C-alpha positions in Angstrom: 0.1 0.0 0.2 1.7 3.5 -1.0 0.2 7.0 -0.3 0.8 10.3 -1.4 2.3 12.7 0.4 4.2 16.7 -0.3 6.4 16.9 2.5 7.5 16.1 6.9 7.1 18.8 9.1 9.8 17.8 12.1 9.9 19.4 15.5 6.2 21.1 15.2 4.5 22.1 18.7 1.3 23.5 16.9 -0.2 20.3 16.0 -1.1 18.5 18.9 0.7 17.5 22.5 4.2 18.1 22.8 6.7 17.6 19.9 5.7 16.2 16.4 5.9 15.7 13.0 3.9 16.4 10.9 3.1 14.5 7.6 0.8 16.2 4.7 -1.1 14.3 2.4 -1.5 14.8 -0.6 -5.0 16.0 -2.1 -8.0 17.6 -0.8 -11.7 17.9 -1.4 -12.1 21.4 0.4 -10.4 24.7 -2.1 -10.5 27.6 0.3 -9.4 30.6 -0.9 -6.8 31.1 2.1 -5.3 28.3 1.9 -1.5 28.5 3.0 -0.9 24.9 1.2 -2.6 25.2 -2.5 0.2 22.3 -3.8 -2.3 20.0 -1.4 -5.0 19.7 -3.5 -3.8 17.6 -6.2 -3.9 14.8 -5.7 -1.0 13.7 -7.6 2.8 14.9 -8.0 3.2 18.2 -9.3 5.7 20.9 -10.8 6.8 23.8 -8.7 8.9 26.6 -10.3 10.4 29.3 -7.8 11.3 31.8 -10.0 14.1 33.6 -7.7 16.3 30.8 -7.7 15.9 30.4 -11.8 19.3 31.6 -13.7 17.8 30.8 -16.8 20.4 28.2 -18.3 17.6 27.0 -20.1 18.7 23.7 -19.4 15.1 22.5 -18.4 14.0 23.8 -21.6 16.3 21.1 -23.6 15.6 17.9 -21.8 11.6 18.4 -21.5 10.3 15.7 -23.5 6.5 17.2 -23.5 7.8 21.1 -24.4 6.2 23.1 -21.5 9.1 24.7 -20.7 10.5 28.0 -22.9 12.7 30.7 -21.4 12.3 34.6 -21.4 15.0 36.8 -20.5 14.5 36.2 -16.7 12.2 33.4 -16.2 10.5 30.5 -17.6 7.0 30.4 -19.0 5.7 27.1 -18.2 2.3 25.3 -19.4 1.7 23.6 -16.2 -1.9 22.7 -17.2 0.4 20.2 -19.8 2.9 18.6 -17.7 2.7 15.5 -16.4 5.7 16.1 -13.4 7.5 13.6 -15.2 10.4 15.3 -13.0 13.0 15.2 -16.0 13.6 19.3 -15.8 13.6 18.9 -12.2 16.8 16.4 -12.5 18.6 19.2 -15.1 17.9 22.1 -12.4 21.2 23.3 -10.8 19.6 25.8 -8.4 16.5 23.6 -7.3 14.5 26.2 -9.3 12.4 23.3 -10.4 10.9 20.5 -8.2 8.4 18.0 -7.6 5.9 17.7 -5.1 4.4 15.1 -4.7 5.8 11.8 -3.5 3.6 8.2 -3.2 5.3 6.2 -0.3 5.2 3.1 1.5 4.2 2.3 5.3 7.6 1.0 5.9 9.7 4.0 4.2 7.4 6.4 6.3 7.9 5.0 9.3 11.9 4.6 8.7 11.7 8.4 9.2 8.9 8.7 11.9 11.0 6.5 13.9 14.2 9.0 14.2 12.0 11.3 16.0 11.3 8.8 18.7 13.5 10.7 21.3 11.7 14.0 20.9 8.1 12.1 21.1 9.4 10.0 23.9 10.9 13.5 26.3 8.1 15.6 25.4 4.7 13.5 25.0 4.5 14.3 21.4 4.0 12.4 18.4 2.7 12.3 14.8 -0.2 14.3 13.3 -1.9 13.4 9.9 -2.0 16.4 8.1 -2.8 17.5 4.4 -4.6 18.5 2.3 -7.3 16.4 3.5 -5.8 12.9 4.7 -9.0 11.1 5.1 -9.1 11.3 1.4 -6.4 7.9 1.9 -8.3 6.6 4.4 -7.0 3.2 4.2 -3.4 4.3 4.4 -3.6 6.5 7.1 -5.7 4.0 8.9 -2.8 1.4 8.6 -0.2 3.9 9.2 -2.0 5.0 12.6 -2.7 1.5 13.7 1.4 1.1 13.0 2.1 4.1 15.1 -0.1 3.3 17.8 1.3 0.1 18.5 4.6 1.6 18.8 3.8 3.5 21.7 3.3 7.1 19.5 0.6 9.7 19.9 -1.7 10.0 16.6 -3.7 12.6 16.0 -5.3 13.7 12.5 -6.1 17.1 10.9 -9.2 17.0 9.3 -12.0 19.0 7.7 -14.4 16.2 8.8 -16.5 16.5 5.6 -16.5 12.9 4.1 -19.2 10.1 5.0 -19.3 9.0 9.1 -18.2 5.5 8.0 -15.1 6.7 7.1 -14.4 9.0 10.3 -15.4 5.8 12.3 -12.8 3.6 11.3 -10.3 5.9 12.7 -11.5 6.3 16.1 -10.1 3.5 17.6 -6.2 4.5 16.2 -6.6 8.4 16.9 -6.0 9.5 20.1 -6.9 13.4 18.9 -8.8 14.8 16.3 -8.0 18.4 15.1 -10.7 20.1 12.5 -12.0 23.0 11.2 -15.2 24.6 11.5 -14.7 27.6 8.8 -17.8 29.6 8.5 -21.0 28.5 9.7 -23.8 29.5 7.0 -23.5 26.6 4.8 -24.0 28.5 1.4 -21.2 30.9 2.3 -19.4 27.6 3.6 -19.6 26.4 -0.3 -18.9 29.9 -1.9 -15.5 30.4 -0.3 -14.0 26.3 0.4 -16.0 24.4 -2.3 -18.4 22.6 -0.6 -20.8 23.3 2.2 -20.9 22.2 5.9 -23.7 19.5 6.5 -21.3 16.5 6.8 -19.2 18.6 9.0 -21.9 19.2 11.6 -23.1 16.2 11.6 -19.5 14.8 12.3 -18.6 17.1 14.5 -21.8 15.9 16.5 -21.0 12.5 15.9 -17.6 12.3 17.5 -18.0 14.4 20.7 -20.8 12.7 21.6 -18.8 9.2 21.4 -16.4 11.2 23.5 -13.5 11.7 21.0 -10.9 14.3 21.9 -11.2 16.9 19.6 -9.9 20.7 18.7 -11.9 22.5 16.5 -10.2 25.5 15.3 -11.6 28.3 13.1 -9.1 30.3 10.6 -10.4 33.8 11.2 -10.1 35.7 7.8 -10.6 39.3 7.2 -13.6 40.4 5.2 -15.3 36.6 5.4 -15.8 35.0 9.0 -14.3 38.2 11.7 -17.6 39.1 12.9 -18.9 38.3 16.3 -22.1 36.8 14.9 -20.0 34.3 12.9 -17.4 33.6 15.6 -20.6 33.3 18.1 -22.8 30.9 15.8 -20.0 28.5 16.2 -19.3 29.0 19.6 -22.8 28.2 20.1 -22.9 24.9 18.1 -19.9 23.9 19.9 -20.2 24.4 23.5 -22.8 21.8 24.3 -19.8 19.5 23.9 -17.4 21.1 26.3 -16.5 17.8 27.9 -15.5 16.6 25.0 -14.1 19.4 22.7 -12.1 22.6 22.6 -12.7 26.0 20.4 -9.7 27.8 19.4 -9.1 30.5 16.3 -6.2 30.9 14.2 -5.3 34.7 12.9 -5.1 34.3 9.2 -1.4 35.4 7.5 -0.2 35.5 4.2 2.4 32.8 4.7 2.5 30.6 2.0 0.9 32.7 -0.8 3.8 32.7 -3.0 3.4 28.6 -3.9 0.3 29.9 -6.2 2.5 31.6 -8.4 4.8 28.2 -8.1 2.5 25.8 -9.0 1.3 28.1 -11.5 -2.3 28.9 -9.6 -4.0 32.0 -9.2 -4.6 33.3 -5.3 -7.8 35.4 -4.8 -7.1 36.9 -1.7 -3.4 37.8 -2.9 -4.4 41.2 -1.8 -6.1 40.1 1.6 -4.2 41.4 4.6 -3.0 39.7 7.8 -5.6 40.0 10.8 -5.2 42.6 13.2 -3.7 40.6 16.3 -6.3 43.3 18.4 -9.2 41.9 16.5 -8.3 38.1 16.6 -7.9 38.5 20.6 -11.2 40.4 21.1 -12.8 37.1 19.5 -10.9 34.7 21.7 -13.8 35.8 24.0 -16.0 33.1 22.4 -13.6 30.0 22.9 -13.3 27.6 25.6 -11.2 24.5 26.5 -13.0 21.2 27.3 -13.8 20.4 30.8 -11.8 18.2 32.7 
């Protein structure tokens, strides 16, 4: 069995308890317009071009078998639509301006990397967090890998949008210590406008997980002009508060880190002119957050 990932992030302290290694799975059923990881949308490998690293040596244009690369005086023009991410151009690139994002790995290959971080997990109470993209789209791979982690006494967490069927989520309950999910917008029509899907299944799945006594952290990324009102955050908080014995609610401040990725993958960033959320506004809205009862 193989899964496709974009990267590993070691020494993370914001994706669950302790020091953690985060595995970013590739593929997502949401396309949030403020996404900081647009390279995780597609479930296939993709070519990435970092313009600042390019010295326009034109080596890549000579080896590309599909003729999707052409040189200008200061950079490359890339036909991303017709690129099949064969990797030949990136292998010839001496400055790493070109690279392939998306790697197929087996459970065993991923474990060989994860086990290097065991001392940090053991000393901090940390573990492994599976993120994305939407990791539940690769349910079988994620389930088997988290089972492997659990059998080796590694704390497990999943970052998910909880928008898939309950049957998929239920399968992962026995191997997941912490569920970390976003509740982005309360109004379902507005949710579809900004993420590509409505939130009906998200609401149902949060309720079901909480009823089952799962350990849950719900977070809302607060986006200026989209969901940064008291009314919006209060509605989400009111829905979640009856589950306060098993669920915590946090807010995440919007920032523009990662927005440069859109250009590097030939994608359009609809919020490229959006400014970061003022820290003062985030603090004002935190009055609606809570930590689960102990």
